[in-house]
C-alpha positions, 0 to 999 in steps of 0.5 A: 037558771039554765044551768040548774035546769040542765043539771036536773035533766041530766040527773033525770036521764042518768038512771035511764041510761044505766037501765038501757046499758044493762039490758041484754041485746037480743038482736045482736048480730051473729058471730062467726061461731053462730054462723050456719054450716056452709055448703062445703067446709073442711075441718081439722080434727084433734088427731091431725086428720082433715075431713070435708063435710058437704051440707046437702040439706037433709043429709051430709056427705063426709069425705074422709082423709083416705078419700072415702065418702059417706052420706049421713042423713039427718037424724032425726029427719027434721034436724040440721045439726045431727046426722047419722046412720048405723054406727056413724054420726056427726054433730055440727055445732057452729065451727065444731063437729063431733065425729063418731065412727063405730068402734072408735073414740069420738073426734072433735074437729074444727073448721 
């Protein structure tokens, strides 16, 4: 009798377990690719150069391989991943940064 009841309860719970297993996890912990831009990060670019990006909140400071530094404000001002001024811009997406300099081919860089 107890075995029969256990079997019925198990059969009743199987569909419930299947549904729970199929539901996407919206509260999943952040992965390394989702991590925000750290205060200072060094990126290696596709052409082999290295740049350092310092996040200042409403702007970033970019230190190029030649030692030159450039400050780029958020563009538009409420952004935290797109920065630019004149013909130069940087778009930060997780561990990647797309660096665009006026008159040059855009570079993909990874931290």
